[in-house]
VEXDREN-2710 file (C-alpha; in Angstrom, 1 decimal):
% VEXDREN-2710
k/r/px/py/pz
1/MET/69.9/78.5/94.9
2/ASP/72.9/78.8/97.3
3/MET/71.8/78.9/100.9
4/LYS/73.6/78.9/104.2
5/ILE/71.7/76.9/106.7
6/MET/71.7/78.6/110.2
7/LYS/69.4/76.3/112.1
8/SER/66.5/73.9/111.7
9/GLU/63.5/73.3/113.9
10/LYS/60.2/71.4/113.7
11/ARG/57.3/73.8/113.6
12/LEU/54.1/74.6/111.8
13/CYS/55.1/75.9/108.4
14/PRO/52.7/78.7/107.2
15/CYS/53.9/78.2/103.7
16/CYS/52.5/74.6/103.3
17/MET/50.4/74.6/106.5
18/GLU/52.1/71.4/107.7
19/GLU/54.3/70.6/110.6
20/HIS/57.9/69.8/109.6
21/GLU/61.5/70.8/109.9
22/VAL/61.8/74.4/108.8
23/LYS/65.2/75.8/108.1
24/THR/66.5/79.3/108.8
25/VAL/68.8/80.2/105.9
26/LEU/71.0/83.1/104.7
27/VAL/70.8/84.0/101.0
28/GLU/73.2/86.3/99.1
29/GLU/71.2/89.2/97.7
30/THR/71.8/92.5/96.0
31/ALA/69.8/95.6/96.5
32/THR/70.1/99.3/95.8
33/PHE/70.2/101.7/98.8
34/LYS/70.8/105.4/98.5
35/ASN/71.8/104.9/94.8
36/SER/74.4/102.3/95.7
37/LYS/74.3/98.6/94.9
38/VAL/74.8/96.6/98.0
39/ASP/75.5/92.9/98.5
40/TYR/74.3/91.4/101.7
41/GLU/73.0/88.2/103.3
42/ALA/69.3/88.1/103.8
43/SER/67.6/85.8/106.4
44/TYR/64.7/83.6/105.3
45/LEU/62.8/80.5/106.4
46/PHE/62.8/77.7/103.8
47/CYS/60.0/75.2/103.2
48/GLU/61.3/72.1/101.6
49/ASN/57.8/70.8/100.8
50/ALA/57.0/73.9/98.7
51/GLU/60.7/74.7/97.9
52/GLU/60.0/78.3/98.8
53/LEU/61.6/81.0/100.8
54/TYR/59.5/83.2/103.0
55/MET/60.0/85.7/105.8
56/GLU/58.4/86.4/109.2
57/GLU/57.8/89.9/110.4
58/SER/61.0/89.8/112.6
59/GLN/63.1/88.8/109.5
60/ILE/61.7/91.7/107.5
61/GLN/63.1/94.1/110.1
62/GLU/66.3/92.1/110.5
63/ASN/66.9/92.1/106.7
64/ASP/66.4/95.8/106.6
65/ILE/69.2/96.2/109.2
66/ARG/71.4/93.7/107.3
67/LEU/71.0/95.7/104.1
68/LYS/71.8/99.0/105.8
69/ASN/74.8/97.5/107.8
70/ALA/76.2/96.3/104.5
71/TYR/75.8/99.8/103.1
72/ARG/77.5/101.2/106.2
73/ARG/80.4/98.9/105.8
74/LYS/80.7/99.8/102.1
75/GLN/80.7/103.5/103.0
76/GLY/83.1/103.1/105.9
77/LEU/80.5/103.9/108.6
78/LEU/79.9/102.2/111.9
79/THR/77.3/99.3/111.8
80/SER/74.4/99.3/114.1
81/GLU/76.1/96.6/116.2
82/GLU/79.2/98.7/116.5
83/ILE/77.2/101.7/117.7
84/VAL/75.5/99.4/120.3
85/ALA/79.0/98.2/121.4
86/ILE/80.3/101.7/121.8
87/ARG/77.3/102.7/124.0
88/LEU/77.6/99.5/126.1
89/LYS/81.3/100.2/126.8
90/TYR/80.0/103.0/129.0
91/GLY/76.8/101.3/130.2
92/ILE/74.9/104.3/129.0
93/THR/71.3/104.2/127.8
94/GLN/70.3/105.3/124.3
95/SER/68.4/108.4/125.6
96/ASP/71.3/109.4/128.0
97/LEU/73.8/109.2/125.2
98/CYS/71.7/111.5/123.1
99/VAL/71.7/114.0/126.1
100/LEU/75.5/113.7/126.4
101/LEU/75.9/114.5/122.7
102/GLY/73.2/117.1/122.5
103/TRP/71.3/115.1/119.9
104/GLY/67.5/114.4/119.5
105/ALA/66.1/112.0/122.1
106/LYS/65.6/109.1/119.6
107/THR/68.7/109.6/117.4
108/ILE/70.7/106.7/118.9
109/THR/67.7/104.4/118.9
110/ARG/67.3/105.0/115.2
111/TYR/71.0/104.6/114.5
112/GLU/71.0/101.2/116.3
113/SER/68.1/100.0/114.2
114/HIS/66.8/101.4/110.9
115/GLN/68.4/104.7/110.1
116/VAL/71.9/105.1/108.6
117/GLN/73.8/107.9/110.4
118/ASP/75.4/110.8/108.5
119/ARG/79.2/111.0/108.4
120/ALA/79.5/113.8/110.9
121/HIS/77.6/111.8/113.6
122/ASP/79.6/108.7/112.7
123/THR/82.8/110.6/113.4
124/ILE/81.5/111.7/116.8
125/LEU/80.5/108.2/117.7
126/ARG/83.9/106.8/116.7
127/LYS/85.6/109.4/118.8
128/ILE/83.4/108.5/121.8
129/GLY/84.3/104.9/121.3
130/GLN/88.0/105.6/121.1
131/ASP/88.4/108.4/123.6
132/PRO/87.0/107.9/127.1
133/GLU/88.8/111.1/128.2
134/TRP/86.5/113.0/125.8
135/PHE/83.5/111.1/127.2
136/LEU/84.5/112.3/130.7
137/VAL/84.7/115.9/129.4
138/LEU/81.2/115.7/127.8
139/LEU/79.9/114.0/130.9
140/ALA/81.1/116.8/133.2
141/ASP/79.5/119.4/130.9
142/ALA/76.2/117.5/131.0
143/LYS/76.3/116.5/134.7
144/GLU/73.2/118.5/135.7
145/HIS/71.1/116.6/133.2
146/PHE/71.7/113.2/134.8
147/PRO/70.5/111.7/138.1
148/GLU/73.3/111.2/140.5
149/THR/73.3/107.4/140.3
150/ALA/73.4/107.5/136.5
151/TYR/76.2/110.1/136.4
152/LYS/78.3/108.1/138.9
153/LYS/77.8/104.9/136.8
154/TYR/78.9/106.5/133.6
155/PHE/81.8/108.3/135.3
156/GLU/83.1/105.1/136.8
157/ALA/82.9/103.2/133.5
158/ALA/84.6/105.9/131.5
159/THR/87.3/106.3/134.2
160/GLN/88.1/102.6/134.1
161/LEU/88.4/102.8/130.3
162/TYR/90.6/105.8/130.5
163/GLU/92.9/104.2/133.0
164/LYS/93.1/101.1/130.9
165/ASN/94.1/103.1/127.8
166/LYS/96.1/105.8/129.5
167/ASP/99.4/104.4/128.2
168/ILE/98.2/104.6/124.7
169/TYR/97.2/108.3/125.1
170/LEU/100.6/109.0/126.7
171/LYS/102.5/107.4/123.9
172/LYS/100.5/109.3/121.3
173/ALA/101.1/112.6/123.1
174/ILE/104.8/111.9/123.3
175/GLU/105.0/110.9/119.7
176/ALA/103.2/114.1/118.7
177/ASP/105.8/116.1/120.6
178/TYR/108.5/114.3/118.6
179/ALA/106.8/114.7/115.2
180/GLY/108.6/118.0/114.5
181/TYR/112.1/116.4/114.9
182/ALA/111.5/113.5/112.5
183/GLY/113.4/115.2/109.6
184/ASN/116.6/116.0/111.4
185/LYS/118.7/112.9/112.1
186/MET/121.2/114.9/114.2
187/LEU/118.5/115.7/116.7
188/HIS/117.2/112.2/117.2
189/GLY/120.4/110.3/116.5
190/ASN/119.5/108.9/113.1
191/VAL/116.9/106.5/114.5
192/GLU/113.1/106.7/114.9
193/LEU/111.7/107.1/118.4
194/SER/110.9/103.8/120.0
195/LEU/109.0/104.2/123.3
196/ASP/109.1/100.5/123.9
197/LYS/112.9/100.6/123.8
198/VAL/112.9/103.7/126.0
199/VAL/110.9/101.8/128.6
200/ASP/113.2/98.8/128.3
201/VAL/116.3/100.9/128.7
202/ILE/114.8/102.5/131.8
203/ARG/113.9/99.1/133.2
204/TYR/117.4/97.8/132.5
205/PHE/119.0/100.7/134.5
206/ALA/116.4/100.3/137.3
207/ALA/117.2/96.6/137.6
208/SER/121.0/97.1/137.8
209/SER/122.6/96.5/141.2
210/LYS/125.5/98.7/140.1
211/ILE/123.4/101.9/139.9
212/ARG/123.2/103.8/143.2
213/ASN/120.2/106.0/144.0
214/LEU/118.5/106.1/140.6
215/TYR/116.4/109.2/140.8
216/LYS/115.0/111.2/137.8
217/VAL/117.9/113.6/137.3
218/LYS/120.4/110.8/137.2
219/LEU/118.2/108.6/135.0
220/MET/117.9/111.4/132.4
221/LYS/121.7/111.7/132.1
222/LEU/122.1/107.9/131.8
223/LEU/119.6/107.9/129.0
224/TRP/121.6/110.6/127.2
225/TYR/124.9/108.8/127.6
226/ALA/123.3/105.5/126.4
227/ASP/122.1/107.2/123.2
228/ALA/125.3/109.2/122.8
229/LEU/127.6/106.1/123.2
230/SER/125.3/104.2/120.8
231/TYR/125.6/106.9/118.2
232/LYS/129.4/107.0/118.7
233/ARG/129.8/103.3/118.2
234/ARG/127.1/102.6/115.6
235/ASP/126.2/106.0/114.0
236/PHE/122.7/105.7/115.4
237/ALA/121.3/106.3/118.8
238/MET/119.5/103.6/120.8
239/THR/116.1/105.1/121.6
240/GLY/115.3/108.0/119.2
241/LEU/114.9/110.4/122.2
242/VAL/115.6/114.1/121.5
243/TYR/117.5/115.9/124.3
244/GLN/117.3/119.5/125.5
245/ALA/120.0/121.4/127.4
246/LEU/118.5/122.3/130.8
247/PRO/120.2/123.4/134.0
248/MET/120.8/119.9/135.3
249/GLY/122.1/118.7/132.0
250/ALA/120.6/116.7/129.1
251/VAL/116.9/115.9/129.5
252/PRO/114.7/114.1/126.9
253/VAL/111.8/116.0/125.4
254/GLY/108.6/114.8/127.1
255/HIS/110.4/113.4/130.1
256/ASN/107.5/114.0/132.5
257/ALA/105.2/111.9/130.3
258/ILE/107.9/109.3/129.7
259/ILE/108.3/108.4/133.4
260/ASP/104.5/107.9/133.6
261/LEU/104.5/105.2/130.9
262/LYS/102.9/102.0/132.2
263/ASP/105.9/99.7/132.6
264/VAL/108.3/102.3/133.9
265/PRO/109.1/101.3/137.5
266/CYS/108.8/104.8/139.0
267/GLU/107.9/105.5/142.6
268/GLU/107.1/109.0/143.9
269/VAL/108.8/109.5/147.2
270/ASP/108.7/112.3/149.9
271/MET/112.1/114.1/149.9
272/GLY/111.2/116.4/152.8
273/GLU/111.2/119.6/150.7
274/GLY/109.3/118.1/147.9
275/ASN/108.7/114.8/146.1
276/GLY/111.3/112.9/144.1
277/TYR/111.0/110.1/141.5
278/TYR/112.8/106.9/142.3
279/PHE/113.4/104.0/139.8
280/SER/113.9/100.5/141.0
281/LEU/113.1/97.0/139.6
282/SER/113.7/93.9/141.7
283/GLU/111.7/91.2/139.9
284/PRO/113.2/89.2/137.1
285/THR/112.4/90.7/133.7
286/THR/113.1/90.4/130.0
287/TYR/113.9/93.2/127.6
288/LYS/112.3/92.3/124.3
289/THR/113.6/95.4/122.4
290/LEU/117.2/95.3/123.5
291/THR/119.9/93.7/121.3
292/GLU/123.1/92.2/122.5
293/ASP/124.9/95.4/121.3
294/ASP/122.4/97.5/123.1
295/VAL/123.1/95.7/126.4
296/LYS/126.9/96.1/126.0
297/ILE/126.4/99.9/125.6
298/LEU/124.2/100.1/128.6
299/ASP/126.6/98.0/130.7
300/ALA/129.4/100.4/129.6
301/VAL/127.3/103.4/130.8
302/ILE/126.5/101.7/134.1
303/GLU/130.1/100.7/134.7
304/LYS/131.3/104.3/134.4
305/LEU/128.4/106.3/135.8
306/GLY/126.3/104.0/137.9
307/SER/127.9/104.7/141.2
308/MET/127.9/108.5/140.8
309/SER/125.7/110.7/142.9
310/LYS/123.3/113.2/141.3
311/THR/125.7/116.0/141.9
312/GLU/128.6/114.1/140.4
313/ILE/126.8/113.1/137.2
314/VAL/125.4/116.6/136.7
315/ALA/128.9/118.0/137.0
316/PHE/130.2/115.3/134.7
317/MET/127.5/116.2/132.1
318/HIS/128.3/119.9/132.3
319/LYS/131.9/119.2/131.1
320/GLU/130.6/117.6/127.9
321/GLU/131.1/119.5/124.7
322/ALA/127.5/118.6/123.9
323/TYR/126.3/120.7/126.9
324/GLU/128.9/123.4/126.6
325/LYS/128.2/124.1/122.9
326/THR/124.4/124.0/123.2
327/THR/122.5/127.1/124.1
328/PHE/120.3/126.8/127.2
329/LYS/116.9/125.1/126.3
330/ASP/118.0/124.3/122.8
331/ILE/118.1/120.7/121.4
332/ILE/121.5/118.9/121.7
333/SER/122.9/117.7/118.4
334/PHE/124.2/114.2/118.2
335/GLU/127.2/115.6/116.3
336/TYR/128.7/116.1/119.8
337/ALA/128.6/112.4/120.6
338/LYS/131.6/111.8/118.4
339/PRO/134.3/114.3/119.6
340/VAL/137.5/113.4/121.4
341/SER/136.2/115.1/124.6
342/TYR/133.9/112.2/125.0
343/THR/136.8/110.2/126.7
344/HIS/134.9/109.4/129.9
345/LEU/133.3/106.3/128.3
346/ARG/135.9/105.8/125.6
347/ALA/138.3/104.2/128.0
348/HIS/135.8/101.6/129.0
349/GLU/134.7/101.1/125.4
350/THR/138.3/100.2/124.2
351/GLY/139.1/98.2/127.3
352/ARG/141.8/100.6/128.6
END
């Protein structure tokens, strides 16, 4: 019999009624649960004197959970340990999680031990584990059912998890906004959206000493020119951003969320009549997604446009065929990155 020895300790063996080293072992077994054959490792004690396996009461319960967890894994359900881990992420008790979800008072207790959850409850538990923002929504709805101290504890834990994962949520939301453009290469410049590259491009601009007063309006134009020049030179844009024609020129779809991405060096500043968004990066940094050709394109954009004021670059953008031929609020086609009217950067590109 194949056994995996987990530990050995000297004790009174109830099998042979003698004191000796008793091994705790795992044995591969097959059982049928809910009409499904399941392979799992069962825990036993092994008496070498009698060459027999036996179980204590605690092992009977443990093996029941082992069998059901193996079934859960086979069916693609959360194991009892995974359910416990989700609950402990928020530091919430079994009974309070039931209150939060509107379930029976002992439901979570049973799921963490002997009862296999149904698929609907499994989906909800997974969502709770993956989405602390949803946890916060449920917590707000159930606030009156918790003592103040418990509510505060759960709120703080969920908020910390949300802040930690905020960048993931932002990226998913931006990518969702871009899903509808995936089939039209002229709208995204023949390249898939790369938010990591978008962040690197912004950081490259923010770190340049040749760019004066890099506020949001100016940054948006620099992004368009970087993608347009990339498309002109290489037949594909740099970032995969899609641009809309707005009053101040080309602006990427999802621009408000983009500047909130974790590694974007954006500072909100008081401008007197409102707040502005200023981009600056002083510490040494690397740009993992930028190729040598990417950098050359960005340097060309910086050389031509970096010293312009917001007013100058907006006026500059408004003369572009891309802007003139795009209806207000429509998406700008990258077909306009090729025309002769795009001479502003062409001179720098050819060295003239």
